[in-house]
C-alpha positions in Angstrom: 45.4 35.8 -38.4 45.2 39.9 -39.9 45.7 40.7 -35.6 48.0 38.4 -35.1 50.1 39.8 -38.1 49.8 43.6 -36.6 50.3 42.9 -33.4 54.0 40.9 -34.5 54.8 44.3 -36.2 54.1 46.7 -33.6 56.0 44.3 -30.9 59.2 44.3 -33.8 59.0 48.3 -33.8 58.8 48.3 -29.8 61.8 46.0 -29.6 63.8 48.0 -32.0 63.2 51.4 -30.2 64.5 50.2 -27.3 67.7 51.6 -27.9 66.4 55.0 -28.6 64.2 54.7 -25.4 67.2 54.4 -23.2 68.6 57.7 -23.9 65.2 58.6 -21.3 65.6 56.2 -19.4 69.0 57.3 -18.3 67.5 59.9 -16.5 65.8 57.9 -14.2 67.3 56.2 -11.0 66.4 52.4 -9.9 67.2 50.9 -6.8 67.4 47.3 -8.0 68.8 44.3 -5.6 71.7 42.2 -8.2 69.5 39.1 -9.3 71.1 35.7 -8.1 69.9 32.4 -9.4 70.2 29.4 -7.6 69.3 26.3 -9.8 72.3 25.9 -12.1 74.4 25.6 -9.1 72.7 25.0 -6.3 74.6 28.3 -4.8 73.4 31.2 -4.7 75.5 33.1 -7.4 74.8 36.3 -9.3 73.1 36.2 -12.3 76.1 38.0 -14.4 78.7 34.5 -12.9 76.3 32.1 -14.2 77.0 30.3 -17.0 73.1 29.6 -18.2 70.6 32.1 -19.2 68.1 31.6 -16.5 64.5 32.6 -16.5 63.4 33.8 -12.9 59.8 34.4 -12.1 59.8 36.4 -9.0 56.7 37.3 -6.2 57.0 40.3 -8.0 55.7 38.9 -11.6 53.4 36.5 -9.6 51.6 39.3 -8.8 51.1 40.8 -12.2 49.9 37.4 -13.4 47.6 36.4 -10.1 44.5 34.1 -11.5 46.5 32.3 -13.6 47.8 28.7 -12.7 51.1 27.4 -12.7 51.0 25.7 -16.1 49.8 29.4 -17.5 52.5 30.7 -15.9 55.4 28.6 -16.6 54.1 28.6 -20.2 54.8 32.4 -20.7 58.7 31.8 -20.8 61.0 31.4 -23.7 61.1 27.8 -25.0 58.5 26.6 -23.0 54.9 25.6 -24.6 52.4 23.9 -22.0 49.8 22.6 -24.3 46.1 22.3 -22.6 46.6 25.3 -20.4 43.8 27.1 -22.6 41.5 24.2 -22.7 39.1 23.1 -20.4 40.7 23.3 -17.0 40.4 19.5 -16.9 42.9 18.6 -19.8 46.0 16.9 -19.5 49.0 18.7 -19.8 52.2 18.3 -22.1 55.1 19.9 -21.5 56.8 20.9 -24.8 60.4 22.5 -24.3 63.2 22.4 -27.1 61.4 19.8 -28.8 61.3 17.5 -25.8 58.1 16.3 -24.3 56.8 15.7 -20.1 59.5 12.7 -19.5 62.5 15.0 -20.5 61.2 17.7 -17.9 62.2 17.9 -14.3 59.9 19.4 -11.7 61.3 20.4 -8.5 59.3 21.5 -5.4 61.0 23.1 -2.8 64.3 21.5 -4.0 63.2 18.1 -4.0 61.9 16.2 -7.1 58.3 15.2 -8.1 57.4 12.9 -10.0 54.3 10.3 -10.4 55.6 6.5 -10.9 52.3 5.1 -11.9 52.7 8.0 -15.3 54.3 6.5 -18.2 55.8 9.4 -18.5 57.1 9.8 -14.9 56.2 13.2 -15.0 54.6 15.3 -12.3 51.0 16.9 -12.9 50.9 20.7 -12.6 47.2 20.4 -12.6 47.9 19.7 -8.9 49.6 22.5 -7.5 47.9 25.7 -6.1 49.4 29.1 -7.6 48.2 30.8 -4.5 51.1 28.7 -2.8 54.2 30.0 -4.9 56.5 32.5 -3.8 58.8 31.9 -7.1 60.1 29.9 -10.0 63.7 29.0 -11.1 63.8 27.8 -15.2 66.8 26.0 -16.2 66.9 25.0 -19.8 69.5 22.3 -21.3 70.6 18.9 -19.9 71.0 19.0 -16.5 71.1 15.1 -15.2 74.7 15.7 -13.1 72.9 17.7 -10.8 69.2 16.9 -10.7 68.9 13.1 -12.4 66.9 11.0 -14.6 64.4 13.6 -17.0 66.1 16.5 -16.4 67.0 16.4 -20.3 65.3 19.7 -21.3 64.5 21.9 -18.6 64.5 21.5 -15.1 61.7 23.5 -13.4 62.0 24.4 -9.7 59.1 26.0 -7.9 59.1 27.5 -4.4 56.5 27.8 -1.9 55.8 30.3 0.5 57.9 30.8 3.2 56.1 31.5 6.8 56.2 35.6 7.8 58.7 37.2 10.2 55.5 38.5 12.1 54.1 36.3 15.2 50.8 36.2 12.7 49.9 36.6 9.3 46.6 36.3 7.8 46.2 36.0 3.9 43.1 35.7 2.0 42.9 35.5 -1.8 39.7 35.0 -4.1 39.0 35.1 -7.8 35.8 35.1 -9.8 35.4 34.4 -13.5 34.1 33.2 -16.6 35.2 30.1 -18.3 33.5 29.8 -22.0 33.9 29.4 -25.4 34.5 31.6 -28.6 31.1 31.3 -29.2 29.0 31.8 -26.2 28.6 35.7 -25.4 26.9 34.9 -21.8 29.8 35.7 -19.3 28.3 33.7 -16.8 30.2 32.9 -13.1 31.7 29.5 -14.1 35.4 29.7 -12.3 35.8 30.2 -8.5 39.5 30.2 -6.6 39.7 30.6 -3.2 42.8 30.5 -0.6 43.6 31.2 3.1 46.8 30.8 4.7 47.9 32.0 8.1 51.3 31.7 8.6 54.5 33.4 10.9 56.9 33.3 13.3 57.5 32.8 17.1 61.0 32.9 18.1 62.8 30.0 16.7 59.9 28.7 15.6 58.2 29.6 12.4 54.8 27.9 10.9 52.7 28.5 7.6 49.4 26.6 6.6 47.6 27.0 3.8 44.3 25.9 2.0 43.3 26.3 -1.8 40.2 25.5 -3.7 39.2 26.0 -7.5 35.6 24.5 -9.3 35.8 25.3 -12.7 32.9 24.0 -15.1 31.1 25.2 -18.2 33.3 24.3 -20.9 32.6 20.9 -22.8 36.2 19.0 -23.1 35.3 18.4 -26.9 34.1 21.2 -29.2 31.5 18.9 -30.5 30.1 18.1 -26.8 27.1 19.7 -25.3 27.4 18.7 -21.9 30.1 20.7 -19.4 32.6 19.3 -18.0 33.9 20.4 -14.5 37.7 20.8 -12.7 37.5 20.4 -9.2 40.5 20.6 -6.8 41.7 21.8 -3.3 44.9 21.6 -1.7 46.1 21.9 1.9 50.0 22.3 3.2 51.1 22.5 6.5 55.0 23.9 6.7 56.7 24.0 10.3 60.5 24.8 10.9 62.8 25.5 13.7 66.4 27.1 14.0 68.3 25.6 17.1 71.1 27.4 16.6 73.3 29.5 14.1 74.2 26.0 12.8 71.5 23.8 12.6 67.9 24.3 11.4 65.4 21.9 10.3 62.2 22.2 8.2 59.0 19.9 7.7 55.9 20.0 5.3 53.1 18.0 4.9 50.6 18.7 1.6 47.8 17.1 0.0 46.4 18.0 -3.3 43.4 16.6 -4.6 41.5 16.7 -8.3 38.2 15.5 -9.8 38.3 16.2 -13.9 35.2 15.2 -16.0 36.7 14.2 -19.7 34.8 13.3 -22.6 36.2 10.6 -25.3 38.9 11.5 -27.7 38.7 9.0 -29.9 35.4 9.1 -30.8 35.4 13.3 -30.0 32.0 13.2 -28.4 30.2 13.6 -25.1 31.1 10.8 -22.2 30.3 10.7 -18.8 33.9 9.8 -18.0 35.9 11.3 -14.9 39.8 11.4 -13.4 40.5 11.6 -10.0 44.3 12.2 -8.5 44.7 12.3 -4.8 48.5 12.9 -3.4 50.2 13.5 -0.5 53.2 14.4 0.2 55.4 14.6 3.3 59.0 15.7 4.2 61.7 16.9 6.3 65.0 19.4 5.3 67.6 19.3 8.3 70.7 21.6 7.1 73.6 21.9 9.3 76.3 24.8 8.2 79.9 24.8 9.1 82.7 26.9 8.5 82.2 28.0 4.4 80.1 25.0 4.0 77.0 23.1 4.7 75.5 19.6 4.3 71.4 19.4 3.4 69.3 16.4 3.4 65.5 16.5 1.7 64.1 13.5 2.2 60.6 13.3 1.0 57.4 10.5 0.6 55.0 11.4 -2.2 52.3 8.8 -2.9 49.2 9.4 -5.7 46.1 7.4 -6.2 44.6 7.8 -9.7 41.4 6.6 -11.0 39.5 6.5 -14.7 36.3 6.4 -14.8 35.7 5.3 -18.5 35.2 2.8 -21.3 39.0 1.5 -20.5 38.7 1.8 -16.2 42.1 1.9 -14.7 43.1 2.3 -11.0 46.8 2.8 -10.1 48.6 3.3 -6.5 52.2 4.5 -6.4 54.9 5.5 -4.4 58.3 7.1 -4.2 60.7 8.0 -1.6 63.6 10.4 -2.4 66.5 11.0 0.0 69.1 13.8 -1.4 72.1 14.5 0.7 74.6 17.1 -0.3 77.6 18.9 1.2 78.1 22.5 -0.2 81.9 23.5 0.5 83.2 27.0 -0.3 87.2 26.9 -1.0 86.8 30.7 -1.4 85.3 32.9 -2.8 86.9 31.6 -6.4 85.9 27.5 -5.8 81.8 26.3 -5.0 81.8 22.5 -4.6 78.5 19.8 -4.1 79.3 16.7 -3.0 76.0 14.3 -2.6 74.3 11.1 -3.2 70.9 11.0 -4.6 68.5 8.0 -3.5 65.0 6.8 -5.3 62.8 4.0 -5.0 59.4 4.3 -7.1 56.8 1.6 -6.4 53.6 1.1 -8.4 50.5 -1.1 -8.0 47.9 -1.2 -11.1 44.5 -3.3 -10.9 42.5 -4.9 -14.2 39.1 -5.4 -14.0 37.5 -7.9 -15.8 35.7 -6.7 -19.5 32.2 -5.4 -18.8 32.5 -4.4 -15.0 32.4 -0.5 -14.4 33.1 -1.2 -10.3 36.6 -1.3 -9.1 35.6 -4.0 -6.1 36.0 -6.0 -8.8 39.1 -5.2 -9.6 41.3 -8.3 -9.8 45.3 -9.4 -10.2 47.0 -6.6 -8.9 50.4 -5.6 -10.8 52.9 -4.5 -8.9 56.2 -3.0 -10.0 59.1 -1.5 -8.4 63.1 0.0 -8.9 65.4 1.7 -6.9 68.4 4.5 -8.1 71.1 5.6 -6.5 73.1 8.2 -7.8 76.6 10.0 -6.2 77.4 13.3 -8.1 79.8 16.2 -7.8 79.5 19.6 -9.3 82.6 22.5 -8.9 81.9 26.2 -10.2 85.1 28.9 -10.7 84.6 32.5 -10.6 87.5 33.7 -11.3 88.3 37.6 -10.9 88.8 38.2 -14.5 85.8 36.9 -16.0 86.1 33.2 -16.5 83.2 31.0 -15.3 83.0 27.0 -15.4 80.5 25.2 -14.0 81.4 21.3 -14.3 79.7 17.8 -13.1 79.5 14.4 -13.0 76.9 11.9 -12.0 77.1 8.0 -11.6 73.4 6.9 -12.0 73.3 3.1 -10.8 69.3 1.6 -11.5 68.2 -1.5 -9.9 67.2 -2.3 -13.4 69.8 -2.0 -15.9 72.9 -1.2 -14.1 74.9 2.1 -14.4 75.3 4.5 -16.5 77.7 8.2 -16.7 77.0 11.7 -17.0 78.9 14.8 -17.1 78.8 18.5 -18.2 81.0 21.6 -18.8 79.7 25.3 -19.3 82.1 27.9 -19.6 81.2 31.4 -19.7 83.4 34.9 -20.0 82.2 38.2 -18.9 83.6 41.4 -19.7 82.5 44.6 -17.6 81.7 47.8 -19.3 80.7 51.3 -18.1 77.3 51.0 -19.2 76.8 47.2 -18.1 78.7 43.9 -18.9 78.6 41.2 -22.2 78.7 37.6 -21.4 79.4 34.8 -24.2 78.5 31.2 -22.9 78.9 27.9 -24.3 77.8 24.4 -22.5 77.8 20.8 -23.7 76.3 18.4 -21.4 74.6 15.0 -21.0 71.2 13.5 -19.6 68.9 10.3 -19.1 65.5 9.6 -18.6 65.1 6.3 -16.8 62.1 3.8 -18.4 59.6 4.2 -16.5 57.9 1.9 -14.6 54.7 1.5 -16.5 56.9 1.1 -19.4 59.2 -1.4 -17.7 56.5 -4.1 -16.4 53.1 -3.1 -17.8 52.1 -6.9 -18.0 50.8 -6.4 -21.9 53.3 -3.8 -23.2 56.6 -3.6 -21.1 60.0 -4.1 -21.5 62.2 -5.4 -18.4 65.1 -5.0 -20.9 65.2 -1.1 -21.8 67.8 1.1 -21.5 68.0 4.4 -20.4 66.9 7.1 -23.2 70.4 9.4 -23.6 70.5 13.0 -24.4 73.2 15.5 -25.3 72.7 19.0 -25.8 75.0 22.3 -27.2 74.5 25.6 -26.1 76.2 28.8 -27.2 74.9 32.1 -26.7 75.7 35.4 -25.4 74.1 38.2 -22.3 73.8 41.6 -22.8 73.3 43.9 -19.2 72.7 47.5 -19.6 73.2 47.2 -16.0 69.8 48.3 -14.6 67.9 49.6 -17.6 67.8 46.7 -19.9 68.9 42.8 -20.3 69.5 40.9 -23.6 70.4 37.3 -23.8 70.5 35.0 -27.0 71.3 31.2 -26.8 71.2 28.8 -29.6 70.8 25.1 -29.0 71.2 21.7 -30.3 70.0 18.6 -28.4 70.5 15.0 -30.1 67.9 11.7 -28.8 69.5 8.4 -28.6 68.2 5.3 -27.1 64.8 6.4 -28.3 62.1 4.5 -26.3 59.2 4.1 -28.5 56.0 2.1 -28.8 56.6 -0.2 -31.8 54.4 -2.6 -33.8 56.3 -6.1 -33.4 54.3 -7.1 -35.9 50.2 -8.5 -35.8 49.0 -5.4 -33.9 51.1 -6.5 -31.0 52.8 -3.8 -29.4 56.2 -3.2 -26.9 58.2 -0.5 -25.6 61.5 -0.8 -27.4 64.6 1.1 -27.9 64.8 2.5 -31.4 68.5 2.7 -33.2 67.1 5.9 -34.4 68.6 9.0 -33.6 67.0 12.5 -33.6 67.8 16.0 -33.7 65.7 19.4 -32.2 67.7 22.8 -32.3 66.8 26.7 -32.4 67.5 29.9 -31.0 65.9 31.6 -28.1 66.0 35.1 -27.4 65.2 37.6 -24.2 64.6 41.1 -23.7 63.9 42.7 -20.4 64.1 46.6 -20.8 62.9 49.8 -18.9 61.5 52.1 -21.8 60.8 55.4 -20.2 60.3 55.9 -16.1 57.0 53.0 -15.2 57.4 51.4 -18.6 58.9 48.0 -18.6 58.7 45.6 -21.6 59.3 41.7 -21.2 60.0 39.6 -24.8 61.0 36.3 -25.6 60.8 34.7 -28.7 61.8 31.0 -29.8 62.7 29.3 -32.8 62.6 25.5 -33.0 63.5 23.0 -35.8 63.2 19.7 -35.0 62.9 16.5 -36.9 59.7 15.0 -38.2 59.2 12.3 -35.6 59.4 15.4 -32.6 57.5 17.4 -34.0 53.5 17.1 -33.1 52.0 19.7 -31.7 54.8 21.8 -31.3 55.2 25.2 -33.1 58.0 26.6 -35.0 57.9 30.0 -33.5 56.6 31.1 -30.0 56.5 34.9 -29.0 55.4 36.3 -25.6 55.7 39.6 -24.6 54.7 41.9 -21.7 54.5 45.3 -21.1 54.2 46.6 -16.9 52.9 50.2 -16.0 52.8 51.3 -13.2 50.1 54.5 -12.8 51.4 55.3 -9.7 52.9 53.6 -6.5 49.2 52.1 -5.8 47.9 50.7 -9.3 49.5 48.3 -11.7 48.8 47.4 -15.4 49.9 44.7 -17.9 49.4 43.5 -21.6 50.6 41.1 -22.7 50.3 38.9 -25.9 50.9 35.3 -26.9 51.9 33.9 -30.4 52.0 30.4 -31.4 52.8 29.3 -35.2 51.1 26.7 -36.6 51.8 23.1 -35.5 51.2 19.3 -36.9 48.8 17.4 -34.7 47.1 13.9 -35.2 43.2 12.3 -35.1 42.7 8.3 -34.6 40.6 7.4 -38.0 37.7 5.0 -36.9 38.0 3.6 -40.7 41.6 2.9 -41.2 42.5 2.6 -37.9 45.6 4.8 -38.1 46.1 8.6 -36.7 46.1 11.1 -39.8 48.1 14.3 -39.8 46.5 18.1 -39.4 47.5 21.0 -39.4 46.5 23.6 -36.7 46.3 26.8 -37.2 48.8 29.9 -35.6 46.9 32.0 -33.0 47.8 35.2 -30.7 46.0 36.1 -28.0 46.0 39.3 -26.2 45.4 39.8 -22.4 44.7 42.4 -19.9 45.8 42.8 -16.0 45.1 45.6 -13.6 45.6 45.5 -9.9 45.0 48.6 -7.4 46.4 48.6 -3.5 44.1 49.5 -1.0 43.7 49.7 2.7 47.6 51.2 3.2 47.9 48.4 0.8 47.2 45.8 2.6 44.8 44.7 0.1 45.1 44.2 -3.9 42.0 44.1 -5.6 42.7 43.1 -9.4 40.9 42.2 -12.9 42.0 40.4 -15.9 40.6 39.7 -19.5 42.1 37.2 -21.2 42.0 36.3 -25.4 40.6 40.3 -25.7 39.6 39.4 -29.0 38.1 36.5 -28.6 39.6 34.4 -30.7 38.9 31.2 -31.9 41.5 28.5 -32.2 42.8 25.1 -31.5 45.5 23.9 -29.0 44.7 20.1 -29.6 42.6 19.1 -32.7 38.7 18.6 -31.7 39.1 19.8 -28.4 37.8 23.1 -27.1 39.8 26.3 -26.3 39.1 29.3 -24.1 37.2 32.5 -25.3 37.0 35.9 -24.1 37.9 35.6 -20.3 36.7 38.4 -17.4 38.3 37.5 -13.5 37.8 39.3 -10.5 39.6 39.1 -7.3 41.3 40.5 -4.5 44.3 40.0 -2.5 44.2 40.5 1.5 47.1 40.2 3.8 46.4 41.2 8.0 
């Protein structure tokens, strides 16, 4: 790890030099629109009036990260570790935020909750989403169930898909090819191909967008000892239609199909196997909006269907559906009071199939198990923006569940901003609660399910500060403390008989998140984030104590951009199943640091951008999960054409 220590030292020196460099940047006049955030209030508020430190990944940022998946992009933000993105393309993803797991992270697509009711964690699989379809991402950390309901315990990730162009017709083509090999290989064969096409435009009051994306990745075995490569193949299709009837009423609709097929190996024996995971999803939705004086009424209605099939020594098949209706009224009493009143309805269903022992053909499936629950949540949120620096964001939600009854959550988030000649200083604090509904699997699975389960409860305290030096730099430091109660564990009830049960034990996670964005000199920008996480031992699996991400962006000219990024993950604890003792043995995974480089250049009157990436430049050999393969040095080439 000598290279890691060296780079961390350089990073620290660079961060400390920002203040000195500001004297050089003072002479540089920068035109920049005021940043607004939406996720923490559902209103477009200036960042300085928000009581949260929200990470916003803009379309400009995404242009600098071309060739990466959605999960890779999100995993570079403060406090978020997405485990599996550096491994074989078909590797399962684990979302670790503030000591939490997948079940505590809620993902929104265009403001609508997306989940998979057939998963144990009821989470959404980011491998289904194509990065080329994404316009921007907002990440709100902390308990946010008052606005977003179940699962919003450690983070809400709001992914906004691209909108139609204002032109009558616009064509976008994007293609990337690259290598995909481990650190002990050096053949640099083309094993990764990603392509997408989109047509969109506006014709009077009507707008449309149709897109298609494809990815095929091969070359790596899922396990380190494997000799056969395991391929990942996916495709995505999306259609969005909108019509603006007049200045007060508009209607948007969408439909999408997202499929993937992933080969994987035996995780128990850590050996080659011809296992296959297949996931097929389609989503449809409609979103009418009615605007009136000082307010608006919005209805987001969506239907999601997921079919999953596992072909292995333990085959399984699931079919799940979720229906969501989120209706809310936004009203602005004045420039000081912003209110949201709404009700959220969810209906989740799952059908799972059992197969007779020794059979591998799903035509032999018998006794399908059906499970269902519904949720009705009324909620209210109010934001007060004073004229003297005080801002307050508060909310309530009453969760009504068809299985366990009612549960109340609330939040209070004050902040205070002081305007100064050089920018502003903002202090913030929050106390918020959240809940995680037991999944259909945990409630109704015939062998392990427990219909008596109660929701898991989380409470989060945040205290922090943000300093803005106008258009030159922004710094923030946040302390968080999160407590888990009513934890749902997989408990041995005796004689190797397991069941999901609420445990009496509480767990705590706490830490610090630091973010810095600065213009060091003309044409050179620095983005740094660092996270320290302290965890109870029961929560620490695969979660690093220290994470650092940094990116230097340099504009060679108006047409040429270069980026150098670095990611450091501290040592982590993992576990491996022991075939002799039938217990999990603890192992320690070494720390690692990865350095990447990106360059892009615009040609054809800026209609076409060509780009190249080199990832893991030092070809570091590391582990994300014990016994599983990770990617070595990689090279990607691509182009993006707009007509």
